[in-house]
C-alpha positions as CSV (number, residue, x, y, z in Angstrom):
1,X,37.3,31.3,-68.1
2,X,34.8,28.1,-68.0
3,X,34.7,25.6,-70.7
4,X,32.7,26.3,-74.0
5,X,29.0,25.0,-73.7
6,X,26.9,24.2,-76.6
7,X,23.5,24.9,-76.1
8,X,21.8,24.3,-79.6
9,X,22.7,23.8,-83.3
10,X,21.3,23.2,-86.7
11,X,20.1,26.4,-87.3
12,X,21.0,28.9,-90.0
13,X,22.8,32.4,-89.6
14,X,22.3,33.5,-85.9
15,X,22.5,36.9,-85.0
16,X,20.5,39.4,-82.1
17,X,21.7,37.6,-79.5
18,X,20.1,39.3,-76.0
19,X,19.7,37.7,-72.9
20,X,16.3,38.6,-70.4
21,X,15.9,39.2,-66.4
22,X,14.9,35.8,-66.6
23,X,18.1,34.1,-67.6
24,X,15.8,33.4,-71.3
25,X,17.9,33.6,-74.4
26,X,16.4,35.3,-77.5
27,X,18.4,35.2,-81.1
28,X,17.1,35.3,-84.4
29,X,17.8,32.8,-87.5
30,X,18.3,35.8,-90.2
31,X,18.1,33.0,-93.5
32,X,15.1,30.9,-92.1
33,X,13.3,34.0,-90.4
34,X,11.9,33.7,-86.9
35,X,12.9,35.0,-83.2
36,X,13.4,32.4,-81.0
37,X,14.1,31.9,-77.3
38,X,16.2,29.3,-75.2
39,X,14.7,29.0,-72.1
40,X,17.0,27.6,-69.0
41,X,15.5,24.2,-69.2
42,X,16.9,23.8,-72.9
43,X,13.4,23.9,-74.4
44,X,13.6,26.7,-77.0
45,X,9.6,28.3,-78.0
46,X,9.5,30.5,-81.1
47,X,8.6,34.3,-80.2
48,X,8.1,36.0,-83.6
49,X,7.5,33.6,-86.5
50,X,8.6,34.0,-90.3
51,X,10.3,37.4,-90.0
52,X,13.6,37.6,-91.9
53,X,16.5,39.4,-91.8
54,X,16.4,40.2,-88.0
55,X,19.7,41.3,-87.1
56,X,19.1,43.7,-84.2
57,X,16.7,43.4,-80.9
58,X,16.5,44.6,-77.6
59,X,14.0,44.8,-75.2
60,X,10.8,47.1,-74.4
61,X,9.9,48.9,-70.8
62,X,6.5,47.9,-72.1
63,X,7.4,44.3,-72.7
64,X,8.1,42.3,-76.1
65,X,10.8,43.7,-78.1
66,X,11.9,46.1,-80.7
67,X,13.6,43.8,-84.0
68,X,15.2,45.0,-86.9
69,X,14.6,43.6,-90.6
70,X,12.8,45.7,-93.9
71,X,11.7,47.8,-91.1
72,X,11.8,48.4,-86.7
73,X,9.3,47.0,-85.5
74,X,7.5,46.5,-81.9
75,X,6.6,43.3,-81.2
76,X,4.6,42.4,-78.1
77,X,2.2,39.6,-77.4
78,X,1.6,39.2,-80.9
79,X,0.8,42.9,-81.8
80,X,3.4,45.0,-83.5
81,X,3.8,48.6,-84.1
82,X,5.5,49.7,-86.8
83,X,8.4,52.3,-85.6
84,X,10.5,53.2,-88.3
85,X,10.3,52.4,-92.0
86,X,12.0,54.9,-94.7
87,X,11.7,52.4,-97.6
88,X,15.4,51.2,-97.1
89,X,16.4,47.5,-98.3
90,X,16.6,47.1,-94.3
91,X,18.5,47.1,-91.0
92,X,20.8,45.3,-89.4
93,X,22.4,45.3,-85.7
94,X,20.8,47.6,-83.0
95,X,21.2,49.3,-79.5
96,X,19.4,51.5,-77.0
97,X,21.2,54.6,-75.4
98,X,20.9,55.1,-71.3
99,X,17.6,56.8,-72.3
100,X,15.8,54.1,-74.2
101,X,16.4,55.4,-77.4
102,X,17.5,53.5,-80.3
103,X,20.6,53.2,-82.7
104,X,20.2,51.3,-86.1
105,X,22.8,50.9,-89.1
106,X,20.9,50.9,-92.1
107,X,21.6,48.5,-95.0
108,X,21.2,49.8,-98.2
109,X,21.8,46.2,-100.2
110,X,21.0,42.9,-99.6
111,X,24.2,42.1,-97.7
112,X,24.4,38.5,-99.5
113,X,24.6,40.5,-102.5
114,X,27.8,40.2,-103.3
115,X,27.4,41.8,-107.2
116,X,25.7,44.5,-105.7
117,X,26.5,48.4,-105.9
118,X,27.1,49.1,-102.0
119,X,26.3,53.2,-101.5
120,X,27.1,52.3,-98.0
121,X,24.0,52.9,-95.0
122,X,23.7,55.0,-91.8
123,X,23.6,54.9,-88.2
124,X,20.5,56.3,-87.1
125,X,18.8,57.2,-83.5
126,X,15.0,56.8,-83.1
127,X,14.0,59.3,-80.8
128,X,9.8,58.7,-80.4
129,X,7.7,57.0,-82.7
130,X,8.0,57.7,-86.4
131,X,10.9,60.0,-85.9
132,X,14.5,59.2,-86.4
133,X,17.7,61.4,-86.7
134,X,21.3,60.5,-88.8
135,X,24.5,60.7,-86.9
136,X,26.3,59.6,-89.6
137,X,26.7,57.5,-93.2
138,X,29.3,56.1,-95.1
139,X,29.0,52.6,-93.2
140,X,29.5,49.9,-95.8
141,X,28.3,46.9,-93.8
142,X,26.7,48.2,-90.3
143,X,27.0,45.9,-87.5
144,X,27.5,45.8,-84.1
145,X,26.8,48.6,-81.7
146,X,27.6,49.6,-78.1
147,X,28.2,52.4,-75.5
148,X,30.9,52.7,-73.1
149,X,30.2,52.3,-69.0
150,X,29.7,56.2,-68.8
151,X,28.0,56.9,-72.1
152,X,30.7,59.1,-73.6
153,X,31.8,57.1,-76.5
154,X,29.7,54.8,-79.1
155,X,31.1,51.9,-80.8
156,X,30.3,50.5,-83.7
157,X,31.3,47.5,-86.2
158,X,31.6,48.3,-90.4
159,X,32.2,44.5,-91.4
160,X,33.6,45.5,-95.0
161,X,36.7,47.2,-93.9
162,X,36.7,45.1,-90.8
163,X,36.6,47.9,-88.3
164,X,34.6,49.3,-85.6
165,X,34.4,52.8,-85.5
166,X,34.2,55.4,-82.2
167,X,32.7,58.4,-82.0
168,X,32.0,60.9,-79.4
169,X,28.2,60.8,-77.5
170,X,27.1,64.6,-76.1
171,X,23.8,64.5,-75.0
172,X,21.8,64.6,-78.7
173,X,24.7,64.6,-81.0
174,X,27.5,62.3,-82.3
175,X,30.8,63.7,-83.3
176,X,34.4,62.8,-84.0
177,X,33.9,59.5,-85.6
178,X,37.3,57.4,-86.4
179,X,38.9,53.7,-86.1
180,X,38.9,52.0,-82.8
181,X,39.8,48.9,-84.4
182,X,40.9,47.3,-87.5
183,X,41.5,43.6,-88.3
184,X,41.0,43.2,-92.3
185,X,41.1,39.4,-91.6
186,X,39.1,38.6,-89.1
187,X,36.6,41.3,-89.7
188,X,34.5,42.6,-87.0
189,X,30.5,41.5,-86.5
190,X,28.5,42.1,-83.4
191,X,29.8,43.6,-79.9
192,X,29.4,43.9,-76.5
193,X,31.1,46.1,-73.9
194,X,31.4,45.3,-70.3
195,X,32.3,47.3,-67.4
196,X,35.5,48.0,-67.7
197,X,35.1,49.7,-70.9
198,X,36.3,46.4,-73.1
199,X,35.1,45.7,-76.0
200,X,34.0,42.2,-77.1
201,X,34.0,41.9,-80.8
202,X,32.3,38.5,-82.7
203,X,34.9,37.8,-85.6
204,X,33.6,36.3,-88.8
205,X,36.1,35.6,-90.7
206,X,38.4,34.5,-87.9
207,X,36.3,31.8,-85.4
208,X,36.6,33.9,-82.2
209,X,35.2,36.8,-80.0
210,X,38.8,39.4,-79.7
211,X,38.2,41.4,-76.6
212,X,39.8,45.0,-76.7
213,X,41.1,47.4,-73.9
214,X,39.4,50.8,-73.9
215,X,42.6,52.0,-75.8
216,X,42.5,49.6,-78.8
217,X,44.8,46.5,-77.5
218,X,43.8,43.1,-78.2
219,X,43.9,41.4,-75.4
220,X,41.6,38.0,-74.2
221,X,40.2,35.6,-77.0
222,X,37.4,33.2,-77.0
223,X,38.0,30.3,-79.2
224,X,35.1,29.2,-81.4
225,X,34.5,25.6,-83.3
226,X,33.1,27.7,-86.3
227,X,34.8,29.9,-88.5
228,X,31.7,32.2,-89.0
229,X,30.8,34.1,-85.4
230,X,28.5,36.5,-85.4
231,X,27.4,38.1,-82.4
232,X,27.2,37.8,-78.8
233,X,26.2,38.8,-75.4
234,X,26.4,38.7,-71.4
235,X,24.0,37.3,-69.5
236,X,23.4,35.6,-65.9
237,X,22.7,37.6,-63.2
238,X,26.2,38.6,-62.4
239,X,26.4,39.2,-66.3
240,X,29.3,36.9,-66.6
241,X,27.6,34.6,-68.8
242,X,29.1,34.8,-72.5
243,X,26.8,33.9,-75.1
244,X,28.3,33.3,-78.2
245,X,26.3,32.6,-81.8
246,X,27.5,31.8,-84.9
247,X,26.7,31.6,-89.2
248,X,26.4,27.7,-89.5
249,X,30.0,27.3,-91.4
250,X,30.6,23.6,-89.4
251,X,28.9,20.5,-89.7
252,X,26.5,21.2,-86.8
253,X,25.1,24.7,-88.0
254,X,24.5,28.2,-86.6
255,X,25.1,27.2,-82.9
256,X,24.8,28.8,-79.5
257,X,27.9,28.6,-77.2
258,X,28.2,29.9,-73.2
259,X,31.4,30.7,-71.3
260,X,31.7,32.0,-68.1
261,X,34.2,35.3,-68.0
262,X,35.7,37.2,-65.0
263,X,34.2,40.5,-65.8
264,X,30.7,41.6,-66.3
265,X,28.9,43.1,-69.6
266,X,27.1,46.1,-69.3
267,X,23.4,45.7,-69.3
268,X,21.3,46.7,-72.0
269,X,18.7,49.6,-71.5
270,X,15.2,48.5,-73.0
271,X,14.1,50.6,-75.4
272,X,11.3,53.4,-74.7
273,X,10.1,54.4,-77.9
């Protein structure tokens, strides 16, 4: 693992990192609004202005981004197409399966309102525009989502109990939801899966990224100089660049770091909905 490199600082709570085929890093600033991208030169551009609460995004095969927030939208060259808007308070992280369908977790309360009664949200799958299927419920604070290399397992972080759930995937069905790992002290946030089936988990109360083997054993740790690590993604031609984003709990504000790791991450399919 290489030395940690600070790429940008001074943001609010950063979420939803994704790297495209041109090595441009996209990310959101949840409280201050906007989806931005960092070019390989270091220049930063705003792609989607003002929109707050974007906790997840993926690229779309037709160009642009599918982004979360108060609803799910496809944004491309300034044009917006609403994909799913059931009237929930919002959505957080999201991910695609091998068919380009979008899996997204719902929020039933504002996650920053500690006094609100939380009935728990659901995991949804968006198949085509305006149509969605509930996979399961009972998720208190939905966060990172990912799939095993063969697509047979779905991982889903739930930050309140500090868990990552794992479920069996068979075609259209998601069943047998169970605990993959639990860490109530360091908690769980965004996640990404590597080609060996390891699950890399951002720990928002632990100041680190923790990798777990496919059988749930902690092995590699990436320490980050910010107590609130919110998400991560893989990038680069070989998908061995690990990008880590933070929530602004250090004097530098929200930051993005990059390091090199020895295991390639899984590529994320583009959305087709």
